[in-house]
ZAZA-603482 format. One record per residue (C-alpha): residue in one letter; x, y, z. Coordinates in steps of 0.25 Angstrom, whole numbers, padded with zeros to 4 digits, always signed. Layout:
<nodes>
AXYZ;...
</nodes>
This chain:
<nodes>
M-0163-0076+0031;S-0149-0073+0036;E-0138-0067+0027;N-0129-0078+0029;L-0130-0092+0035;D-0120-0101+0041;F-0124-0114+0046;V-0116-0119+0058;P-0120-0132+0065;E-0120-0131+0080;K-0118-0143+0089;P-0130-0145+0098;A-0128-0152+0111;N-0135-0165+0107;G-0126-0165+0094;D-0138-0164+0085;Y-0138-0156+0072;S-0151-0149+0069;A-0157-0136+0064;N-0153-0130+0078;S-0139-0132+0074;I-0139-0122+0063;Q-0134-0108+0065;V-0138-0097+0056;L-0129-0085+0056;E-0136-0072+0053;G-0129-0061+0045;L-0115-0059+0047;A-0113-0069+0058;A-0109-0080+0047;V-0097-0071+0044;R-0093-0070+0058;K-0095-0085+0060;R-0087-0089+0048;P-0079-0077+0043;A-0069-0085+0035;M-0080-0089+0025;Y-0082-0074+0022;I-0068-0069+0022;G-0059-0081+0020;D-0053-0082+0034;V-0051-0074+0047;G-0036-0072+0046;V-0028-0061+0039;K-0035-0064+0025;G-0049-0063+0030;L-0046-0050+0039;H-0041-0043+0026;H-0053-0048+0018;L-0062-0039+0027;V-0055-0027+0021;Y-0056-0032+0007;E-0071-0034+0008;V-0073-0020+0012;V-0064-0015+0002;D-0070-0023-0009;N-0083-0015-0007;S-0076-0002-0010;I-0069-0009-0022;D-0083-0013-0027;E-0087+0001-0026;A-0075+0005-0035;L-0079-0006-0045;A-0092+0000-0046;G-0086+0014-0048;H-0089+0021-0035;C-0076+0020-0027;D-0062+0024-0030;Y-0056+0025-0016;I-0055+0015-0005;E-0047+0017+0009;V-0043+0005+0018;T-0038+0008+0031;I-0032-0001+0042;N-0035+0006+0055;E-0027+0005+0068;D-0036-0006+0074;D-0035-0014+0061;S-0049-0010+0057;I-0051-0007+0042;T-0058+0005+0036;V-0062+0004+0021;L-0068+0016+0014;D-0071+0020+0000;N-0078+0031-0008;G-0088+0022-0015;R-0103+0024-0014;G-0105+0019+0001;I-0113+0008+0005;P-0128+0011+0004;V-0134+0015+0018;D-0149+0016+0014;I-0159+0005+0019;H-0158-0008+0012;A-0173-0012+0008;K-0172-0027+0011;E-0163-0026+0024;G-0170-0013+0030;R-0157-0008+0034;S-0145+0001+0029;A-0138-0005+0017;L-0125-0002+0024;E-0129-0011+0035;V-0134-0022+0025;V-0121-0022+0018;M-0113-0022+0031;T-0121-0033+0038;V-0126-0043+0027;L-0118-0053+0019;H-0119-0052+0004;A-0126-0038+0005;G-0121-0027-0004;G-0121-0020-0018;K-0112-0030-0025;F-0124-0039-0028;D-0131-0028-0036;K-0124-0027-0050;D-0129-0013-0051;S-0121-0009-0039;Y-0108-0017-0042;K-0105-0024-0055;V-0093-0031-0048;S-0088-0033-0034;G-0077-0039-0026;G-0076-0045-0012;L-0072-0059-0011;H-0083-0066-0003;G-0095-0056-0006;V-0097-0054+0009;G-0092-0040+0009;V-0092-0030+0020;S-0103-0037+0029;C-0093-0048+0031;V-0082-0038+0035;N-0093-0032+0045;A-0096-0046+0051;L-0081-0048+0054;S-0078-0034+0060;S-0079-0031+0074;Q-0083-0017+0070;L-0086-0011+0056;I-0090+0003+0053;A-0097+0006+0039;E-0097+0021+0035;V-0104+0025+0022;H-0102+0038+0015;R-0114+0040+0005;E-0123+0051+0000;G-0116+0061+0008;K-0118+0054+0022;I-0110+0045+0031;Y-0117+0032+0036;R-0111+0023+0047;Q-0113+0009+0053;E-0105+0001+0063;Y-0105-0014+0064;S-0099-0025+0073;K-0097-0039+0068;G-0106-0036+0057;K-0118-0031+0066;P-0122-0016+0065;Q-0119-0008+0077;T-0126+0005+0072;E-0136+0009+0062;V-0131+0015+0049;T-0130+0029+0053;E-0128+0042+0045;I-0116+0049+0052;G-0113+0061+0043;T-0111+0067+0029;T-0100+0065+0019;D-0095+0069+0005;K-0089+0055+0004;K-0094+0042-0001;G-0090+0028+0002;T-0090+0017+0013;W-0081+0017+0025;I-0079+0003+0032;T-0071+0001+0045;F-0070-0013+0051;K-0063-0020+0062;P-0061-0035+0059;D-0066-0044+0071;D-0054-0049+0079;S-0063-0061+0084;I-0064-0065+0069;F-0051-0063+0063;I-0038-0069+0067;T-0031-0056+0065;T-0037-0042+0063;E-0024-0035+0059;Y-0024-0030+0045;K-0011-0031+0036;Y-0009-0019+0028;S-0002-0026+0017;I-0013-0036+0014;L-0023-0024+0013;A-0013-0016+0004;D-0012-0028-0006;R-0027-0029-0008;M-0029-0014-0009;R-0018-0013-0019;E-0024-0024-0027;L-0038-0018-0027;A-0032-0005-0032;F-0025-0012-0043;L-0038-0019-0047;N-0047-0007-0046;Q-0040+0004-0054;G-0041+0018-0049;I-0046+0015-0035;Q-0038+0021-0023;I-0037+0012-0011;I-0030+0018+0002;L-0025+0008+0012;T-0021+0014+0026;D-0015+0007+0038;K-0018+0015+0051;R-0010+0005+0059;V+0003+0010+0052;T+0009+0024+0052;D+0022+0029+0045;E+0032+0039+0051;K+0023+0050+0047;G+0012+0044+0055;E+0004+0041+0042;F-0004+0028+0041;K+0001+0017+0031;S-0007+0019+0018;E-0007+0015+0004;R-0015+0020-0008;F-0018+0009-0019;H-0022+0015-0032;S-0020+0010-0047;E-0023+0017-0060;E-0019+0006-0068;G-0026-0005-0061;L-0022-0019-0065;R-0010-0015-0074;E-0004-0008-0062;F-0007-0021-0053;A+0000-0030-0063;K+0012-0021-0063;F+0012-0020-0048;I+0012-0035-0046;D+0024-0036-0056;T+0032-0024-0050;N+0043-0033-0046;R+0044-0041-0059;E+0051-0038-0072;P+0041-0036-0083;L+0041-0044-0096;I+0033-0033-0103;D+0031-0019-0100;N+0016-0018-0103;V+0004-0022-0094;I-0006-0031-0102;Y-0019-0025-0097;I-0033-0031-0100;N-0045-0023-0097;S-0058-0027-0103;E-0072-0033-0101;K-0077-0046-0106;N-0090-0052-0104;E-0093-0041-0094;V-0081-0045-0086;P-0071-0034-0084;V-0057-0040-0086;E-0044-0032-0082;I-0030-0039-0083;A-0016-0034-0082;I-0004-0042-0086;V+0011-0040-0085;Y+0022-0050-0089;N+0035-0051-0081;T+0048-0059-0082;S+0044-0068-0070;F+0040-0082-0070;N+0027-0081-0063;E+0012-0079-0066;N+0005-0069-0058;V-0010-0067-0061;Y-0019-0060-0051;S-0034-0061-0054;Y-0046-0053-0048;V-0061-0053-0049;N-0068-0041-0044;N-0055-0037-0036;I-0055-0051-0029;N-0041-0058-0031;T-0045-0072-0037;I-0033-0079-0032;E-0038-0092-0037;G-0040-0086-0051;G-0053-0090-0059;T-0059-0089-0072;H-0053-0075-0075;L-0039-0080-0073;T-0042-0092-0082;G-0047-0082-0093;F-0035-0074-0091;R-0025-0085-0092;R-0032-0091-0104;G-0033-0078-0112;L-0018-0074-0109;T-0013-0088-0113;R-0021-0089-0126;T-0018-0075-0130;L-0003-0075-0127;K-0002-0089-0134;T-0009-0084-0146;W+0000-0072-0148;A+0013-0081-0145;E+0009-0091-0155;K+0006-0080-0166;S+0019-0074-0163;G+0027-0087-0166;M+0034-0086-0153;L+0030-0100-0148;S+0034-0107-0161;K+0047-0112-0155;M+0041-0117-0142;K+0043-0132-0139;F+0033-0134-0128;D+0019-0128-0126;I+0016-0115-0119;N+0005-0115-0108;G-0003-0105-0100;D+0007-0103-0089;D+0018-0099-0099;F+0010-0087-0103;R+0008-0082-0089;E+0023-0083-0084;G+0027-0069-0080;L+0013-0064-0080;T+0007-0055-0070;A-0008-0052-0072;V-0020-0046-0064;I-0034-0050-0069;S-0046-0042-0064;V-0060-0046-0068;K-0073-0040-0063;V-0084-0050-0062;A-0099-0046-0059;E-0102-0060-0052;P-0089-0067-0049;Q-0089-0082-0045;F-0078-0086-0036;E-0073-0100-0034;G-0062-0107-0026;Q-0060-0108-0011;T-0056-0093-0009;K-0067-0088-0019;T-0056-0082-0027;K-0057-0089-0040;L-0066-0083-0051;G-0076-0093-0057;N-0084-0085-0067;S-0082-0092-0080;D-0086-0080-0089;V-0074-0072-0083;S-0064-0082-0089;L-0068-0079-0104;A-0069-0064-0101;V-0054-0063-0096;D-0049-0072-0107;Q-0055-0063-0118;A-0050-0051-0111;V-0036-0056-0110;S-0036-0062-0124;L-0040-0049-0131;M-0032-0039-0123;L-0019-0048-0122;Q-0020-0050-0137;N-0020-0035-0140;F-0008-0033-0130;L+0000-0044-0137;E-0003-0038-0151;E+0000-0024-0146;N+0013-0027-0138;P+0021-0038-0146;K+0034-0036-0138;D+0027-0039-0125;A+0020-0050-0131;K+0033-0057-0136;S+0039-0054-0122;I+0027-0062-0116;V+0028-0073-0125;N+0043-0075-0123;K+0040-0076-0108;V+0029-0086-0111;I+0040-0095-0119;L+0050-0093-0108;A+0039-0098-0098;A+0035-0110-0106;T+0050-0114-0107;A+0052-0112-0092;R+0039-0120-0089;H+0044-0132-0098;A+0057-0132-0089;A+0049-0130-0076;R+0040-0142-0080;K+0052-0151-0080;A+0057-0145-0067;R+0044-0147-0060;E+0043-0162-0065;L+0057-0164-0059;V+0052-0158-0046;Q+0040-0167-0046;R+0048-0179-0049;K+0056-0177-0037;S+0045-0173-0028;V+0039-0181-0017;L+0026-0184-0025;S+0034-0190-0036;G+0042-0199-0026;G+0055-0190-0026;G+0055-0188-0011;L+0056-0176-0003;P+0068-0166-0003;G+0080-0172+0004;K+0082-0159+0013;L+0067-0160+0018;A+0066-0165+0032;D+0051-0169+0031;C+0042-0171+0043;S+0035-0184+0048;D+0021-0179+0047;K+0014-0181+0033;D+0002-0172+0036;P+0005-0159+0027;S-0004-0151+0036;S+0004-0154+0048;C+0018-0152+0041;E+0027-0141+0038;V+0040-0139+0031;F+0051-0128+0033;L+0058-0123+0021;V+0071-0120+0028;E+0082-0111+0023;G+0095-0119+0022;D+0100-0133+0027;S+0105-0127+0040;A+0092-0122+0045;G+0085-0134+0039;G+0094-0143+0048;T+0090-0135+0060;A+0075-0135+0056;K+0075-0150+0054;Q+0081-0152+0068;G+0071-0142+0074;R+0058-0146+0067;N+0047-0155+0071;R+0049-0167+0062;Q+0034-0171+0063;F+0029-0160+0055;Q+0040-0151+0050;A+0048-0153+0038;I+0061-0145+0034;L+0066-0142+0020;P+0079-0134+0020;L+0081-0125+0007;R+0095-0122+0002;G+0097-0107+0001;K+0088-0098-0006;I+0078-0105-0015;L+0076-0100-0030;N+0069-0087-0032;V+0057-0092-0040;E+0053-0078-0043;K+0064-0077-0053;A+0066-0092-0058;L+0060-0099-0069;Q+0050-0110-0065;H+0059-0122-0069;K+0070-0116-0061;V+0061-0116-0049;F+0058-0130-0050;E+0072-0134-0052;S+0076-0128-0039;D+0080-0138-0029;E+0075-0131-0017;I+0061-0128-0023;K+0060-0142-0028;N+0063-0146-0013;I+0051-0137-0009;F+0041-0143-0019;T+0045-0157-0015;A+0045-0155+0000;L+0032-0149+0000;G+0026-0160-0009;V+0020-0151-0019;T+0022-0153-0034;I+0022-0143-0045;G+0011-0141-0055;T+0010-0144-0070;D+0013-0134-0081;E-0001-0129-0081;D+0001-0124-0066;S+0015-0125-0063;K+0014-0120-0049;A+0002-0128-0044;L+0005-0137-0032;N-0001-0150-0027;L-0003-0144-0013;E-0011-0157-0009;K+0003-0163-0008;L+0009-0152+0001;R+0017-0159+0012;Y+0018-0147+0022;H+0007-0137+0025;K+0017-0128+0031;I+0029-0123+0023;I+0038-0115+0031;I+0049-0106+0026;M+0060-0105+0036;T+0072-0097+0033;D+0082-0088+0041;A+0077-0075+0047;D+0086-0067+0038;V+0087-0060+0025;D+0091-0073+0017;G+0080-0080+0025;R+0069-0070+0021;H+0074-0071+0006;I+0073-0086+0006;N+0059-0085+0013;T+0055-0076+0001;L+0061-0085-0010;I+0053-0097-0004;M+0040-0089-0003;T+0042-0084-0017;F+0043-0099-0021;F+0030-0103-0014;F+0023-0090-0019;R+0027-0093-0034;Y+0026-0109-0034;M+0018-0113-0022;K+0008-0101-0019;D-0003-0111-0015;L+0005-0115-0003;I+0005-0101+0002;K-0009-0099-0001;R-0013-0111+0007;G-0004-0106+0019;H+0007-0116+0018;L+0019-0107+0018;Y+0025-0101+0030;I+0038-0094+0035;A+0045-0097+0048;T+0050-0086+0057;P+0063-0089+0064;P+0067-0079+0074;L+0078-0069+0072;Y+0083-0069+0086;L+0085-0077+0099;M+0085-0067+0111;K+0091-0070+0124;K+0091-0062+0137;G+0096-0071+0149;K+0086-0083+0149;I+0076-0076+0140;E+0076-0081+0125;E+0067-0076+0114;Y+0067-0077+0099;C+0064-0065+0091;W+0059-0065+0077;D+0062-0050+0074;D+0070-0038+0078;K+0058-0032+0085;Q+0057-0044+0094;R+0072-0044+0097;R+0071-0029+0101;E+0059-0032+0110;F+0067-0044+0117;V+0079-0035+0120;E+0069-0024+0125;K+0062-0033+0134;Y+0073-0041+0140;A+0085-0032+0139;G+0080-0018+0139;G+0083-0016+0124;K+0098-0019+0126;E+0101-0029+0115;D+0115-0032+0120;A+0109-0038+0133;V+0102-0048+0124;H+0107-0060+0117;I+0102-0060+0103;Q+0104-0071+0093;R+0101-0068+0079;Y+0097-0080+0070;K+0103-0078+0057;G+0097-0091+0052;L+0089-0103+0056;G+0102-0111+0057;E+0106-0103+0069;M+0094-0109+0077;N+0095-0123+0083;A+0084-0132+0080;E+0076-0129+0093;Q+0077-0114+0091;L+0072-0116+0076;W+0060-0125+0081;T+0056-0116+0092;T+0056-0103+0084;T+0053-0106+0070;M+0047-0121+0068;N+0039-0124+0081;P+0024-0122+0077;E+0021-0118+0091;T+0031-0107+0092;R+0035-0103+0078;T+0029-0092+0069;L+0026-0095+0054;R+0022-0084+0044;Q+0013-0089+0034;V+0015-0085+0020;T+0002-0080+0014;I-0002-0073+0001;E-0011-0061+0004;S-0010-0055-0009;A-0005-0063-0021;T-0001-0050-0029;E+0007-0044-0018;A+0014-0057-0015;D+0018-0059-0030;R+0023-0045-0030;I+0031-0047-0017;F+0038-0060-0021;S+0041-0054-0035;M+0048-0042-0028;L+0055-0050-0018;M+0060-0061-0027;G+0062-0052-0040;D+0074-0044-0045;D+0069-0030-0041;V+0076-0026-0029;P+0070-0012-0024;P+0056-0017-0022;R+0061-0029-0014;R+0070-0020-0006;E+0059-0011-0003;F+0049-0023+0001;I+0060-0029+0010;E+0062-0015+0017;Q+0047-0013+0019;N+0045-0027+0025;A+0058-0030+0032;T+0052-0029+0046;Y+0040-0038+0044;A+0041-0052+0048;N+0031-0057+0038;I+0027-0053+0024;D+0014-0058+0020;V+0014-0062+0005;
</nodes>
């Protein structure tokens, strides 16, 4: 029987559907036929997932105690090389397959040592298809194994061996070298983003204490001619991870609450810090997989944390004067936590397979948190009082926020309160066809209203800079007129006390929400303020791909009868060079200081017309890195913000 079956009905000439209509895809053909089933998609996310699958093999060697060094290199042609100092993939003949174990691992789905508990107690890898899937989706892959003093090599193309496994030399090293080139006939893009890989390598270094990971980009060199490179290594593991995430926040307590134990054969490691902010930031991992949808380990953590803190607070008498109940959210305000569990046989649920379903893990995490946190509170009474005082403040603010939310909902369209007066709505009522522009200022809003297509484009002008939600209490957020207008215009309502940021996305009135601001410093600041609001209060909108940023041009260039718009200084210089031999004084240059300087036709042509405009979709590639960036950009600490802006000032797009 084939290793993977994919039944695809064909359409015979006579229209019949019979046994002859069934295709059986042998081996890795199914992966190439339906790649999104195995790696999520064929865009940027799926492209980078290929690297993660190979690196996961090296990390599994580390978890088994056989590897402490990994190198990831982006080569000049956007191929990737991953090497480690693990045991090396076995190359001897596989008894059942009658060929080298290396070839079996590289060409057969669901083949590997991870199914043998004697070889690997736990393993990562999101979909369990591993390096064979990477091989199937690569135009070329070279596997080189350093094992038992010898070097073995085999080459593949689109999953098929091109050579035999060949001994090519001797070595005093051990490990596996994989170089692969993604197939450009499969992927929308084959250009790797250094920042995305760096975020994941940093994350893996924190999650696997003591491992050294080197990331090098051979496409970029510095003034000395050296390749761009970073070394990721953490001696403190999760404790250092939690502090890194909270770098730009003011700590509430100086200590990191660290939990490291094993309950019911489930190793549990957790790092907790408290800060003075109003947000909860919890990141959970199972066998190094970021479980973005949570699961039983997150449930156990929250239950253990709430019960233990509440018990201590009640015993201390600090809650005696409270006039209303405290709930679980109050104990987690200002909390940053990283949870990492190792599960021998994880069961994942949810659409993206990133929600843990193992019921026994919940109790294991609950017990670990309860015991270790109780000890911490008893040994650190000053920190315990600071945390409980923060809880009381959170409960008081939540009580005020509930009244503010109720006010918003009473005025919302769903409650019959009507749409905001400033909103110029579109005539189409199909949300999938509609888009709304959040426009900076009434002047630009007026121009946008004149230039838009009234059929499917709505305009909501925003007055000045909206509230910085990073530094505001929740009830202040819901009392802000501009923010209330955004909620009401979008048609979404705000959740209950139990989940105060949950949204009824089925009521969303526009599937494209486009931030349109001036192309200057103030405009970028307003962009960031609005993105921060969506990240903190409407993150699901970003995850579902609804948030975009418009890109108005900076210049209108004229030379005789030739007119061109330029979006950056590089394009401006190229126009001057092309049409005026580099002499700027021979060119008429109009610098747009704001959207209001364009007329309606210009704004439509350059920024709003779907056929000619450029929209940048706001995505969250790494939740931990996005959280760190937003807290830095919107926080009080100036030096890191200045450094970040200086490093990224030349880039038109910052992926968060």
